[in-house]
Kinemage of the C-alpha trace (Angstrom):
@kinemage 1
@onewidth
@group {chain A} dominant
@subgroup {mainchain}
@vectorlist {calphas} color= white
{ca met a 1} P 11.935 5.476 -14.530
{ca ala a 2} L 14.616 7.919 -15.631
{ca leu a 3} L 17.555 6.015 -14.108
{ca arg a 4} L 16.344 2.507 -14.952
{ca gly a 5} L 19.260 0.152 -15.559
{ca ile a 6} L 21.826 2.241 -13.677
{ca cys a 7} L 23.706 0.295 -11.010
{ca val a 8} L 24.971 2.243 -7.987
{ca leu a 9} L 27.200 0.959 -5.201
{ca glu a 10} L 26.764 3.136 -2.104
{ca leu a 11} L 29.320 2.655 0.644
{ca ala a 12} L 27.462 3.055 3.921
{ca gly a 13} L 27.796 6.440 5.604
{ca leu a 14} L 25.733 9.068 7.383
{ca ala a 15} L 23.022 11.446 6.147
{ca pro a 16} L 24.380 13.087 2.934
{ca ala a 17} L 25.450 9.968 1.014
{ca pro a 18} L 22.366 7.906 1.950
{ca phe a 19} L 20.184 10.810 0.797
{ca cys a 20} L 22.075 10.992 -2.489
{ca gly a 21} L 21.629 7.247 -2.957
{ca met a 22} L 17.937 7.440 -2.096
{ca ile a 23} L 17.366 10.097 -4.763
{ca leu a 24} L 18.968 7.823 -7.343
{ca ala a 25} L 16.922 4.834 -6.127
{ca asp a 26} L 13.673 6.828 -6.137
{ca phe a 27} L 14.206 7.643 -9.811
{ca gly a 28} L 14.928 4.079 -10.832
{ca ala a 29} L 18.583 3.249 -10.179
{ca gln a 30} L 19.463 -0.118 -8.669
{ca val a 31} L 21.255 0.970 -5.496
{ca val a 32} L 23.259 -1.487 -3.412
{ca arg a 33} L 24.223 -0.291 0.066
{ca val a 34} L 27.541 -1.822 1.092
{ca asp a 35} L 27.350 -2.116 4.876
{ca arg a 36} L 30.093 -2.879 7.388
{ca pro a 37} L 30.129 -6.087 9.450
{ca gly a 38} L 28.234 -5.484 12.679
{ca ser a 39} L 26.199 -2.672 11.169
{ca ser a 40} L 22.591 -2.315 12.256
{ca gly a 41} L 21.696 -0.685 8.951
{ca asp a 42} L 21.164 2.896 7.846
{ca val a 43} L 20.673 5.004 10.978
{ca ser a 44} L 19.708 7.930 8.743
{ca arg a 45} L 16.617 5.997 7.598
{ca leu a 46} L 17.315 6.967 3.977
{ca ser a 47} L 17.567 3.536 2.388
{ca arg a 48} L 14.252 3.491 0.559
{ca gly a 49} L 14.432 1.223 -2.468
{ca lys a 50} L 17.966 -0.017 -1.761
{ca arg a 51} L 19.338 -3.500 -1.181
{ca ser a 52} L 22.059 -4.304 1.349
{ca leu a 53} L 25.269 -6.299 1.147
{ca val a 54} L 27.571 -6.683 4.173
{ca leu a 55} L 31.250 -6.708 3.195
{ca asp a 56} L 34.426 -6.412 5.268
{ca leu a 57} L 36.596 -3.849 3.467
{ca gln a 58} L 39.258 -4.030 6.175
{ca arg a 59} L 40.442 -7.326 4.725
{ca pro a 60} L 42.019 -7.866 1.300
{ca gln a 61} L 39.399 -10.418 0.259
{ca gly a 62} L 36.665 -7.844 0.900
{ca val a 63} L 38.504 -5.262 -1.150
{ca ser a 64} L 38.782 -7.767 -3.998
{ca val a 65} L 35.036 -8.375 -3.858
{ca leu a 66} L 34.250 -4.654 -4.079
{ca arg a 67} L 36.648 -4.230 -6.999
{ca arg a 68} L 34.845 -7.013 -8.788
{ca leu a 69} L 31.518 -5.334 -8.129
{ca cys a 70} L 32.831 -1.979 -9.336
{ca ala a 71} L 33.987 -3.578 -12.584
{ca arg a 72} L 30.314 -4.001 -13.504
{ca ala a 73} L 28.763 -0.971 -11.777
{ca asp a 74} L 27.900 2.430 -13.213
{ca val a 75} L 28.432 4.514 -10.078
{ca leu a 76} L 30.411 4.185 -6.857
{ca leu a 77} L 29.298 6.554 -4.114
{ca glu a 78} L 31.805 6.903 -1.260
{ca pro a 79} L 31.350 9.151 1.801
{ca phe a 80} L 34.760 9.045 3.466
{ca arg a 81} L 37.436 11.606 4.240
{ca cys a 82} L 40.133 12.245 1.682
{ca gly a 83} L 42.614 9.364 1.487
{ca val a 84} L 40.530 6.609 3.088
{ca met a 85} L 39.712 4.844 -0.176
{ca glu a 86} L 43.321 5.065 -1.337
{ca lys a 87} L 44.483 3.328 1.857
{ca leu a 88} L 42.105 0.493 0.995
{ca asn a 89} L 43.496 0.292 -2.543
{ca leu a 90} L 40.100 1.366 -3.820
{ca gly a 91} L 41.007 4.770 -5.218
{ca pro a 92} L 39.623 5.964 -8.558
{ca glu a 93} L 42.873 5.324 -10.417
{ca ile a 94} L 42.567 1.605 -9.669
{ca leu a 95} L 38.827 1.201 -10.112
{ca gln a 96} L 38.533 3.275 -13.280
{ca gln a 97} L 41.437 1.427 -14.856
{ca glu a 98} L 39.412 -1.758 -14.395
{ca asn a 99} L 36.158 -0.061 -15.454
{ca pro a 100} L 36.685 3.133 -17.526
{ca arg a 101} L 32.915 3.756 -17.525
{ca leu a 102} L 32.716 3.934 -13.735
{ca ile a 103} L 31.530 7.224 -12.255
{ca tyr a 104} L 33.383 7.640 -8.973
{ca ala a 105} L 31.397 10.000 -6.736
{ca arg a 106} L 33.250 11.275 -3.680
{ca leu a 107} L 31.048 13.032 -1.143
{ca ser a 108} L 32.980 14.603 1.720
{ca gly a 109} L 32.829 17.546 4.082
{ca phe a 110} L 35.768 19.623 2.875
{ca gly a 111} L 36.692 18.090 -0.488
{ca gln a 112} L 39.561 15.999 -1.806
{ca ser a 113} L 42.234 18.665 -1.389
{ca gly a 114} L 43.060 21.579 0.911
{ca arg a 115} L 44.261 21.703 4.503
{ca phe a 116} L 40.890 20.642 5.938
{ca ser a 117} L 40.418 17.683 3.589
{ca arg a 118} L 41.433 15.082 6.179
{ca val a 119} L 39.751 16.526 9.290
{ca ala a 120} L 36.360 15.757 10.788
{ca gly a 121} L 33.371 18.051 10.562
{ca his a 122} L 29.593 18.290 10.579
{ca asp a 123} L 26.917 20.386 8.901
{ca ile a 124} L 27.475 23.405 11.137
{ca asn a 125} L 31.226 23.395 10.406
{ca tyr a 126} L 30.654 23.260 6.649
{ca leu a 127} L 28.149 26.126 6.920
{ca ala a 128} L 30.700 28.115 8.886
{ca leu a 129} L 33.498 27.632 6.366
{ca ser a 130} L 31.232 28.407 3.420
{ca gly a 131} L 30.489 31.883 4.781
{ca ile a 132} L 26.732 31.455 4.824
{ca leu a 133} L 26.443 30.716 8.559
{ca ser a 134} L 27.448 34.314 9.241
{ca lys a 135} L 24.174 35.384 7.578
{ca leu a 136} L 21.844 33.096 9.533
{ca gly a 137} L 20.147 34.124 12.752
{ca asn a 138} L 18.910 37.165 14.658
{ca ser a 139} L 21.139 40.185 15.088
{ca asp a 140} L 21.094 39.983 18.884
{ca lys a 141} L 21.984 36.275 19.009
{ca asn a 142} L 24.724 33.978 17.770
{ca pro a 143} L 24.520 32.642 14.210
{ca tyr a 144} L 22.586 29.375 14.115
{ca ala a 145} L 22.337 26.464 11.714
{ca pro a 146} L 18.813 25.607 10.452
{ca leu a 147} L 18.761 21.924 11.415
{ca asn a 148} L 21.345 20.092 9.275
{ca leu a 149} L 19.555 20.662 6.000
{ca leu a 150} L 21.726 23.173 4.154
{ca ala a 151} L 25.137 21.528 4.104
{ca asp a 152} L 24.397 17.835 4.603
{ca phe a 153} L 21.412 17.519 2.327
{ca gly a 154} L 21.363 20.582 0.062
{ca gly a 155} L 25.013 21.298 -0.561
{ca gly a 156} L 26.011 17.665 -0.029
{ca gly a 157} L 23.609 14.887 -0.997
{ca leu a 158} L 21.474 16.792 -3.493
{ca leu a 159} L 24.325 18.383 -5.417
{ca cys a 160} L 26.199 15.087 -5.447
{ca ala a 161} L 23.156 13.443 -7.034
{ca leu a 162} L 23.074 16.223 -9.610
{ca gly a 163} L 26.754 15.659 -10.343
{ca ile a 164} L 26.159 11.928 -10.820
{ca val a 165} L 23.284 12.508 -13.226
{ca met a 166} L 25.378 15.000 -15.223
{ca ala a 167} L 28.276 12.550 -15.349
{ca leu a 168} L 25.917 9.810 -16.536
{ca phe a 169} L 24.652 12.109 -19.284
{ca glu a 170} L 28.167 13.053 -20.363
{ca arg a 171} L 29.081 9.367 -20.490
{ca thr a 172} L 26.505 8.869 -23.235
{ca arg a 173} L 28.783 11.041 -25.391
{ca ser a 174} L 32.271 10.005 -24.326
{ca gly a 175} L 31.654 6.487 -23.081
{ca lys a 176} L 33.858 7.276 -20.088
{ca gly a 177} L 33.226 7.795 -16.401
{ca gln a 178} L 34.746 10.539 -14.296
{ca ile a 179} L 35.499 11.513 -10.709
{ca ile a 180} L 33.063 13.743 -8.828
{ca asp a 181} L 34.491 15.797 -5.961
{ca ala a 182} L 31.305 16.803 -4.120
{ca asn a 183} L 31.715 18.420 -0.733
{ca met a 184} L 29.486 20.207 1.712
{ca val a 185} L 31.488 23.435 2.013
{ca glu a 186} L 31.538 24.263 -1.687
{ca gly a 187} L 28.073 22.821 -2.226
{ca thr a 188} L 26.629 25.100 0.433
{ca ala a 189} L 28.504 28.096 -0.935
{ca tyr a 190} L 27.118 27.309 -4.389
{ca leu a 191} L 23.584 27.055 -2.993
{ca ser a 192} L 24.064 30.538 -1.547
{ca ser a 193} L 25.133 32.077 -4.887
{ca phe a 194} L 22.233 34.520 -4.729
{ca val a 195} L 23.463 35.913 -1.415
{ca trp a 196} L 27.027 36.191 -2.715
{ca lys a 197} L 26.054 37.824 -6.003
{ca thr a 198} L 23.731 40.384 -4.386
{ca gln a 199} L 26.255 41.672 -1.835
{ca lys a 200} L 26.385 45.093 -3.523
{ca ser a 201} L 22.659 45.345 -4.209
{ca gly a 202} L 21.723 46.706 -0.775
{ca leu a 203} L 19.918 43.549 0.311
{ca trp a 204} L 22.434 42.722 3.032
{ca glu a 205} L 23.724 46.111 4.203
{ca gln a 206} L 22.263 45.813 7.683
{ca pro a 207} L 23.521 43.461 10.417
{ca arg a 208} L 22.394 39.824 10.344
{ca gly a 209} L 18.649 39.516 10.967
{ca gln a 210} L 17.829 43.113 10.069
{ca asn a 211} L 17.585 42.873 6.292
{ca leu a 212} L 14.757 42.340 3.842
{ca leu a 213} L 14.980 38.564 3.532
{ca asp a 214} L 16.496 37.433 6.832
{ca gly a 215} L 13.689 38.340 9.212
{ca gly a 216} L 14.319 42.057 9.538
{ca ala a 217} L 11.331 43.218 7.499
{ca pro a 218} L 7.886 43.216 9.163
{ca phe a 219} L 6.415 41.803 5.951
{ca tyr a 220} L 8.890 38.897 5.686
{ca thr a 221} L 8.900 37.026 8.960
{ca thr a 222} L 6.712 34.880 11.221
{ca tyr a 223} L 4.174 35.893 13.857
{ca arg a 224} L 2.640 34.099 16.836
{ca thr a 225} L -1.134 33.703 16.846
{ca ala a 226} L -3.649 33.689 19.717
{ca asp a 227} L -3.448 29.921 20.084
{ca gly a 228} L 0.354 29.825 20.246
{ca glu a 229} L 0.736 28.814 16.587
{ca phe a 230} L 2.478 30.783 13.845
{ca met a 231} L 1.825 32.439 10.501
{ca ala a 232} L 4.485 33.081 7.859
{ca val a 233} L 4.415 36.394 6.016
{ca gly a 234} L 6.235 37.053 2.724
{ca ala a 235} L 4.439 40.086 1.281
{ca ile a 236} L 7.378 41.787 -0.433
{ca glu a 237} L 5.814 43.298 -3.555
{ca pro a 238} L 3.681 46.440 -2.978
{ca gln a 239} L 0.468 44.856 -4.285
{ca phe a 240} L 0.913 41.863 -2.001
{ca tyr a 241} L 1.789 44.125 0.913
{ca gln a 242} L -1.460 46.029 0.445
{ca leu a 243} L -3.403 42.778 0.691
{ca leu a 244} L -1.527 41.973 3.895
{ca ile a 245} L -2.443 45.352 5.387
{ca lys a 246} L -6.062 44.868 4.352
{ca gly a 247} L -6.226 41.397 5.886
{ca leu a 248} L -4.769 42.704 9.140
{ca gly a 249} L -7.464 45.360 9.274
{ca leu a 250} L -4.935 48.207 9.126
{ca lys a 251} L -4.888 51.340 6.957
{ca ser a 252} L -1.934 52.127 4.692
{ca asp a 253} L -2.219 55.887 5.121
{ca glu a 254} L -1.781 55.465 8.876
{ca leu a 255} L 1.419 53.423 8.521
{ca pro a 256} L 5.006 54.335 7.591
{ca asn a 257} L 6.261 53.599 4.092
{ca gln a 258} L 6.707 49.871 3.558
{ca met a 259} L 10.432 50.211 2.824
{ca ser a 260} L 11.268 52.591 5.675
{ca met a 261} L 13.809 50.385 7.434
{ca ala a 262} L 14.020 52.739 10.407
{ca asp a 263} L 10.364 51.998 11.117
{ca trp a 264} L 10.594 48.215 10.694
{ca pro a 265} L 11.105 47.363 14.411
{ca glu a 266} L 8.014 49.316 15.409
{ca met a 267} L 6.021 47.884 12.486
{ca lys a 268} L 6.940 44.343 13.542
{ca lys a 269} L 5.567 45.066 17.020
{ca lys a 270} L 2.343 46.445 15.537
{ca phe a 271} L 1.880 43.446 13.233
{ca ala a 272} L 2.710 41.075 16.100
{ca asp a 273} L -0.015 42.643 18.259
{ca val a 274} L -2.576 42.175 15.483
{ca phe a 275} L -1.623 38.579 14.706
{ca ala a 276} L -1.827 37.726 18.410
{ca lys a 277} L -5.545 38.556 18.459
{ca lys a 278} L -6.679 35.673 16.235
{ca thr a 279} L -5.961 31.970 16.011
{ca lys a 280} L -4.064 30.343 13.173
{ca ala a 281} L -7.291 28.928 11.781
{ca glu a 282} L -8.920 32.362 11.825
{ca trp a 283} L -5.991 33.903 9.958
{ca cys a 284} L -6.153 31.105 7.407
{ca lys a 285} L -9.792 31.973 6.704
{ca ile a 286} L -8.760 35.560 6.089
{ca phe a 287} L -5.704 34.954 3.907
{ca asp a 288} L -6.247 31.607 2.182
{ca gly a 289} L -6.845 32.107 -1.533
{ca thr a 290} L -5.400 35.644 -1.551
{ca asp a 291} L -2.072 36.940 -2.884
{ca ala a 292} L -1.104 38.407 0.477
{ca cys a 293} L 1.624 35.746 0.760
{ca val a 294} L 0.498 34.730 4.237
{ca thr a 295} L 0.483 31.039 5.061
{ca pro a 296} L 0.230 28.931 8.207
{ca val a 297} L 3.388 27.401 9.684
{ca leu a 298} L 2.384 23.746 9.546
{ca thr a 299} L 3.604 20.896 11.688
{ca phe a 300} L 4.545 17.655 9.916
{ca glu a 301} L 1.098 16.239 10.702
{ca glu a 302} L -0.651 19.361 9.441
{ca ala a 303} L 1.447 19.415 6.263
{ca val a 304} L 0.372 15.857 5.424
{ca ala a 305} L -3.285 16.703 6.017
{ca his a 306} L -3.269 20.081 4.259
{ca glu a 307} L -5.714 20.178 1.359
{ca his a 308} L -3.194 21.446 -1.202
{ca asn a 309} L -0.652 18.765 -0.337
{ca arg a 310} L -3.322 16.047 -0.356
{ca glu a 311} L -4.552 17.149 -3.771
{ca arg a 312} L -1.042 16.844 -5.169
{ca gly a 313} L -0.135 13.662 -3.323
{ca ser a 314} L 2.907 15.420 -1.869
{ca phe a 315} L 3.452 12.783 0.812
{ca ile a 316} L 3.557 9.006 0.604
{ca met a 317} L 3.104 6.197 3.121
{ca asp a 318} L 5.127 2.991 3.243
{ca glu a 319} L 3.914 -0.444 4.288
{ca gly a 320} L 4.814 0.347 7.884
{ca gln a 321} L 2.488 3.378 7.862
{ca asn a 322} L 5.443 5.781 7.934
{ca val a 323} L 4.915 9.036 6.064
{ca ser a 324} L 7.598 10.839 4.055
{ca pro a 325} L 7.760 13.393 1.219
{ca arg a 326} L 7.174 12.154 -2.308
{ca pro a 327} L 10.263 12.394 -4.569
{ca ala a 328} L 10.613 15.675 -6.412
{ca pro a 329} L 10.570 17.018 -9.050
{ca leu a 330} L 7.714 15.413 -10.964
{ca leu a 331} L 8.677 14.053 -14.377
{ca ser a 332} L 5.759 13.759 -16.800
{ca ser a 333} L 7.005 10.717 -18.741
{ca thr a 334} L 9.311 8.957 -16.295
{ca pro a 335} L 8.126 9.855 -12.796
{ca ala a 336} L 9.784 8.457 -9.700
{ca leu a 337} L 8.065 5.391 -8.267
{ca pro a 338} L 9.506 5.161 -4.766
{ca ser a 339} L 9.456 1.857 -2.955
{ca val a 340} L 6.911 1.543 -0.166
{ca lys a 341} L 8.601 -1.524 1.313
{ca arg a 342} L 10.549 -1.409 4.553
{ca asp a 343} L 14.257 -0.546 4.457
{ca ala a 344} L 16.567 -3.512 3.927
{ca phe a 345} L 18.267 -5.105 6.893
{ca ala a 346} L 22.055 -4.958 6.777
{ca gly a 347} L 23.173 -7.908 4.670
{ca glu a 348} L 19.674 -8.955 3.659
{ca his a 349} L 20.577 -9.257 -0.038
{ca thr a 350} L 24.253 -10.203 0.199
{ca glu a 351} L 24.109 -13.516 -1.628
{ca glu a 352} L 21.489 -12.353 -4.104
{ca ile a 353} L 23.642 -9.386 -5.149
{ca leu a 354} L 26.836 -11.396 -5.447
{ca lys a 355} L 25.113 -13.914 -7.709
{ca glu a 356} L 23.919 -11.088 -9.951
{ca phe a 357} L 27.504 -9.850 -10.212
{ca gly a 358} L 28.763 -13.247 -11.331
{ca phe a 359} L 29.947 -14.878 -8.098
{ca asn a 360} L 29.323 -18.609 -8.080
{ca his a 361} L 28.033 -20.765 -5.227
{ca glu a 362} L 31.477 -21.953 -4.161
{ca glu a 363} L 32.910 -18.434 -4.065
{ca ile a 364} L 30.020 -17.169 -1.964
{ca asn a 365} L 30.317 -20.039 0.486
{ca gln a 366} L 34.037 -19.423 0.875
{ca leu a 367} L 33.469 -15.726 1.512
{ca lys a 368} L 30.941 -16.653 4.187
{ca leu a 369} L 33.341 -19.131 5.799
{ca asp a 370} L 36.090 -16.498 5.804
{ca lys a 371} L 33.618 -13.988 7.306
{ca ile a 372} L 34.234 -11.521 4.471
{ca ile a 373} L 30.511 -11.235 3.853
{ca arg a 374} L 27.486 -11.465 6.123
{ca ser a 375} L 23.902 -12.417 5.355
{ca his a 376} L 20.757 -11.475 7.205
{ca glu a 377} L 17.734 -13.682 6.704
{ca pro a 378} L 14.521 -11.933 7.828
{ca thr a 379} L 12.448 -14.112 10.134
{ca ala a 380} L 8.675 -14.260 10.009
{ca asn a 381} L 6.765 -12.892 12.975
{ca leu a 382} L 4.238 -15.605 13.790
């Protein structure tokens, strides 16, 4: 796989960092999740392909162990607020002095500097500070965050993974690692570059929820069907719009101009009335295979069973019969081969990992006696 031979130490955290680590593991990196004593494992359920080591970083001996691990690792992924690692004497100045090739990836909410760098936050707060939350939602309601996908996973975990891969590539030239300051506010803002750079194009002149691409247009929104399901419509281009009108059984010469924004509210009502007369399955028979840009809004179960997704193998199943999306994108020569085994228990591979990093039997036993490390031995269910 593309990242074969790359060793990543992921300090346990929530959502964004585990997702970043899972991407790296899916594409071949050896990812070690460093869990805290007493941890029940990754609550985000994003530890596919990782191994777990339990280490107490609140004690000097634990810090020494991690420094020794970092001396032989390629990447350290840390998810804490600004200053936490420095208090532990695990800042990049120390670790990169001991290992100049180490890529030190810092994934935080607000970044490593600025007045918010040491305060708590969540996805919705990062969206708010990035500016993009002000664009999300209907005009007659408060702005709303679309799950916690944009900041946590898009602007955070995904862009951090991109930064790590770029730093790994640059290291092939310089032989040196570097520090990555990935944060959800700036990552989300960067994801929304299109919105920022089209501010003067006319796309966003109307209030939130009344523009072309935010649900205001009758040809770019969702509609309820007769059976209480939904269809998604994205017929922007004139030729696609004409196919939409044809599929709905309407006549273009009896309708206002497609781009007459003053008529959009009334057009949405008309389209809604038509969509409400047939079931989702009936609309699929009408629009499937056409360029009308009309597709069903699928549930998770329907997405897995959909013919297109099945043909492409878009979803995978692990040994516990749990379904999840296949890693993307597809690489023709070095595709991701995600693990289908269960996620590691916290501490399941502690001793195994330490041995690989050069710790001898006596050292490991002493660390166990001092309760610096923990091991979890899976028991067979008989």
